[in-house]
Every structure is written in C-alpha cells, then in structure tokens.
VMD Tcl script that draws the C-alpha trace (Angstrom):
set ca {
  {31.83 -150.94 -137.24}
  {30.13 -153.19 -134.68}
  {30.60 -152.64 -130.95}
  {29.65 -154.55 -127.82}
  {28.77 -152.30 -124.88}
  {28.44 -153.78 -121.38}
  {26.97 -151.44 -118.73}
  {24.57 -152.23 -115.89}
  {23.18 -148.68 -115.53}
  {20.18 -148.61 -117.92}
  {20.01 -144.83 -118.36}
  {23.71 -144.49 -119.07}
  {23.59 -147.48 -121.40}
  {20.72 -145.96 -123.35}
  {22.50 -142.61 -123.67}
  {25.76 -144.16 -124.85}
  {24.02 -146.47 -127.32}
  {22.11 -143.49 -128.73}
  {25.26 -141.43 -129.28}
  {27.20 -144.35 -130.78}
  {24.31 -145.24 -133.06}
  {24.03 -141.60 -134.16}
  {27.69 -141.80 -135.20}
  {26.98 -144.85 -137.39}
  {28.19 -147.61 -135.08}
  {26.21 -150.83 -134.72}
  {25.89 -151.52 -130.99}
  {24.84 -154.56 -128.99}
  {24.10 -153.60 -125.36}
  {24.30 -156.06 -122.46}
  {23.85 -155.44 -118.76}
  {25.93 -157.99 -116.86}
  {29.31 -159.67 -117.04}
  {28.00 -163.09 -118.00}
  {26.25 -161.77 -121.09}
  {29.26 -159.58 -121.91}
  {31.50 -162.63 -122.10}
  {29.01 -164.77 -124.02}
  {28.43 -162.09 -126.66}
  {32.11 -161.18 -126.93}
  {33.26 -164.72 -127.73}
  {31.06 -164.68 -130.83}
  {34.01 -162.87 -132.44}
  {31.80 -160.55 -134.47}
  {32.82 -157.24 -132.83}
  {35.31 -154.63 -133.94}
  {35.55 -153.24 -130.41}
  {34.26 -153.86 -126.87}
  {33.38 -151.27 -124.22}
  {33.31 -152.84 -120.73}
  {32.20 -151.34 -117.47}
  {34.29 -152.78 -114.63}
  {31.54 -152.84 -111.98}
  {28.88 -155.24 -113.26}
  {26.77 -157.98 -111.68}
  {27.72 -161.59 -112.28}
  {31.28 -161.04 -113.46}
  {33.16 -157.76 -113.28}
  {34.70 -156.25 -116.39}
  {38.28 -157.18 -115.53}
  {37.30 -160.82 -114.97}
  {35.48 -160.83 -118.33}
  {38.46 -159.22 -120.05}
  {40.96 -161.66 -118.55}
  {38.79 -164.62 -119.61}
  {38.50 -163.25 -123.15}
  {42.24 -162.80 -123.50}
  {42.85 -166.30 -122.11}
  {40.41 -167.61 -124.73}
  {42.43 -165.93 -127.48}
  {40.08 -162.99 -128.12}
  {42.09 -160.10 -129.61}
  {39.22 -157.64 -130.01}
  {40.28 -154.25 -128.57}
  {38.67 -153.37 -125.24}
  {37.98 -150.01 -123.63}
  {37.31 -150.23 -119.88}
  {34.90 -147.86 -118.12}
  {34.73 -147.48 -114.36}
  {33.67 -145.14 -111.59}
  {36.91 -145.94 -109.85}
  {39.86 -143.71 -110.62}
  {42.53 -145.34 -108.45}
  {45.82 -146.18 -110.10}
  {45.69 -149.84 -109.00}
  {42.40 -150.37 -110.86}
  {43.91 -148.93 -114.02}
  {46.95 -151.18 -113.64}
  {44.77 -154.28 -113.11}
  {42.75 -153.46 -116.20}
  {45.76 -152.83 -118.42}
  {47.53 -155.93 -117.12}
  {44.41 -157.98 -117.94}
  {44.67 -156.87 -121.57}
  {42.70 -153.62 -121.86}
  {43.61 -151.34 -124.75}
  {42.42 -148.16 -123.04}
  {40.80 -146.92 -119.84}
  {38.21 -144.16 -119.29}
  {36.99 -143.22 -115.79}
  {33.40 -142.16 -115.10}
  {31.88 -139.66 -115.40}
  {33.12 -139.11 -118.93}
  {32.39 -136.67 -121.71}
  {30.67 -138.25 -124.71}
  {33.08 -136.51 -127.05}
  {36.05 -138.10 -125.27}
  {34.35 -141.50 -125.37}
  {33.89 -141.19 -129.13}
  {37.51 -140.12 -129.58}
  {38.77 -143.08 -127.57}
  {36.55 -145.48 -129.52}
  {37.91 -144.10 -132.81}
  {41.49 -144.45 -131.56}
  {40.82 -147.99 -130.35}
  {39.40 -149.01 -133.73}
  {42.31 -147.41 -135.60}
  {44.74 -149.48 -133.54}
  {42.72 -152.58 -134.36}
  {42.95 -151.84 -138.08}
  {46.69 -151.35 -137.76}
  {47.09 -154.57 -135.78}
  {44.99 -156.96 -137.84}
  {46.53 -158.00 -141.14}
  {44.56 -158.04 -144.37}
  {45.99 -161.49 -145.08}
  {45.91 -164.64 -142.96}
  {48.33 -167.36 -143.96}
  {48.84 -170.99 -143.05}
  {50.78 -173.61 -144.99}
  {50.13 -173.06 -148.68}
  {46.95 -171.07 -148.04}
  {46.33 -167.32 -147.90}
  {43.01 -165.76 -146.92}
  {42.33 -162.13 -147.84}
  {40.01 -160.87 -145.09}
  {38.93 -157.87 -147.13}
  {37.87 -159.71 -150.28}
  {37.13 -163.14 -148.66}
  {39.44 -164.71 -151.26}
  {41.18 -167.98 -150.42}
  {44.36 -168.59 -152.43}
  {46.62 -171.59 -152.94}
  {49.41 -171.21 -155.48}
  {47.81 -170.03 -158.72}
  {44.30 -170.99 -157.58}
  {42.03 -168.56 -155.79}
  {38.36 -168.51 -154.92}
  {36.02 -165.99 -153.29}
  {34.45 -167.96 -150.45}
  {30.73 -167.75 -149.73}
  {30.03 -165.84 -146.52}
  {29.70 -168.76 -144.13}
  {32.61 -170.71 -145.57}
  {34.73 -167.58 -145.22}
  {33.79 -167.02 -141.58}
  {34.56 -170.62 -140.70}
  {37.86 -170.59 -142.59}
  {38.83 -167.31 -140.96}
  {38.43 -168.84 -137.50}
  {40.39 -171.96 -138.43}
  {43.25 -169.92 -139.88}
  {43.34 -167.34 -137.10}
  {43.40 -170.11 -134.47}
  {45.43 -172.71 -136.35}
  {47.56 -173.53 -133.30}
  {44.63 -174.79 -131.19}
  {41.70 -177.14 -131.57}
  {38.31 -175.45 -131.79}
  {35.27 -177.45 -130.73}
  {32.10 -177.57 -132.82}
  {30.48 -175.35 -130.19}
  {33.35 -172.83 -130.38}
  {33.09 -172.65 -134.16}
  {29.32 -172.32 -134.04}
  {29.57 -169.28 -131.78}
  {32.58 -167.69 -133.48}
  {31.50 -168.22 -137.10}
  {27.72 -168.07 -136.84}
  {27.27 -165.79 -133.80}
  {25.95 -166.23 -130.30}
  {22.30 -165.85 -131.31}
  {22.48 -168.01 -134.44}
  {19.36 -170.05 -135.13}
  {21.26 -173.18 -136.12}
  {23.11 -176.07 -134.49}
  {26.41 -177.93 -134.73}
  {25.15 -179.90 -137.73}
  {25.89 -176.72 -139.70}
  {29.49 -176.79 -138.49}
  {29.93 -180.38 -139.67}
  {28.35 -179.55 -143.03}
  {30.56 -176.53 -143.69}
  {33.69 -178.35 -142.54}
  {32.85 -180.86 -145.29}
  {32.44 -178.02 -147.81}
  {35.82 -176.56 -146.86}
  {37.58 -179.92 -147.09}
  {36.25 -180.34 -150.63}
  {37.28 -176.76 -151.43}
  {40.85 -177.35 -150.25}
  {41.10 -180.57 -152.23}
  {39.81 -178.86 -155.38}
  {42.41 -176.10 -154.99}
  {45.22 -178.63 -154.60}
  {46.11 -177.49 -151.07}
  {48.16 -179.70 -148.78}
  {46.52 -178.18 -145.71}
  {44.14 -180.53 -143.92}
  {41.26 -179.86 -141.53}
  {41.92 -182.53 -138.93}
  {39.48 -183.77 -136.33}
  {40.36 -184.86 -132.81}
  {37.50 -186.83 -131.31}
  {35.68 -185.02 -128.49}
  {38.13 -182.11 -128.86}
  {37.48 -180.31 -132.14}
  {39.08 -179.15 -135.40}
  {42.23 -177.39 -136.51}
  {44.33 -176.89 -139.62}
  {47.46 -178.97 -140.12}
  {50.15 -178.97 -142.81}
  {51.69 -182.44 -143.25}
  {55.49 -182.49 -142.99}
}
mol new
graphics top color blue
foreach p $ca { graphics top sphere $p radius 0.5 }
foreach p [lrange $ca 0 end-1] q [lrange $ca 1 end] { graphics top cylinder $p $q radius 0.2 }
display resetview
C-alpha cells in the first residue's frame, strides 16, 4: 500500500515515515500544502495523511481542492487543534477520518488500516463503460467475448478514462494521473498511448470511442 504523508514538522514526519515503513507501507513525505496537492493528484496513492496546519495551503484547503477535482483517495486529517468546528470543517470537506495531535503511533496505524479497508470496500474490482469492462485486479479489458490483459501503461491510462468517463481529461491531467507527478516523460507519451488504446478498442470490436475536444482533452463516449 502506498501512502502520501503531508507534515511540516520534520522530526514528526521522520518518525511517522519510519513507523509506517516498518509496517510495510510505501510512503512519500511532503512538507507543505502545495506539494501535498501536486503529489495527491497523481492518483497513485491508496491513502493520504494530511496535517491541517501547513505552509502554502492548509490541509482542509488541499482536501477540498482534491475532492472538487474528483479525487476519491481516502484522507486522514491530523491537527493540533481539537475544537469541534475544525473537525466539522474537515469532515465536510471530504475527510474520511480525523486524528488530533499528539497521537499514539498505535492509534495512527489502526486508523490507517481502517481507512484502507474502507477504500477496498468502496472501490469496485470492475470498472464499466458502454460495452467495456476493466478488471482493476488483473488489468484485463473485456468487450463481449474478447478480453485482453493490458500492458501496464495502457492499463493506467484506460483506468483513468473509465473512472472519469463523465469529464474531459487534458493531456496534462492524464500525464500526471497515469504516469505520476515525477514522470520523466511528456505529453507526447499521452498522445502515443491514446493511439494504442484506440487501436486496441477497434481490434476488440468495441463501440466505445476515445473522443478528443480541441484544447480541452479526452474522454470516453458510447455512440447512441
């Protein structure tokens, strides 16, 4: 399981990363709200731990922006504030859980486990659109009697298109979501893999189309 942890106190961040890593989590640590948002929109995380009080953008602002952008990754908020109104603001912004500081590491681990269990319960194993079904466990794309195990990058791109089929995603959005925030590539890769997927859909006999809206982006459409 891969986690994003945003905390501006270096010593606390180091301690939490150490304990999470010891318990077999992969952790990316960031130290301000701007980086927290940029990393989170990559879409590669199973869970996010956000401190509310951070420089740049506070945790609630980051969380609200993520939810507005369609990010469904579960979020655990951490804060030194224990007032009820702060808890309400965080939960209303889309937080899945709330843990005030100072906290016991054992309780943090328990809350992370609970958060990830809820994610597993919430996210389906199958994504469907039109005549297509994508198995997110096996990376298998199916259309009628035809099915194919997608190569890694085709799968990640198709997953984003199917999960966000009701909106247009720009080349930049797809680059970040399917390749990752730190990917050493450019939008030419997006165009190339869109071409691969179009050929794949045609070969499978699917009626679903990857449509392009100039200067806007891509989305899946099923002709009427």
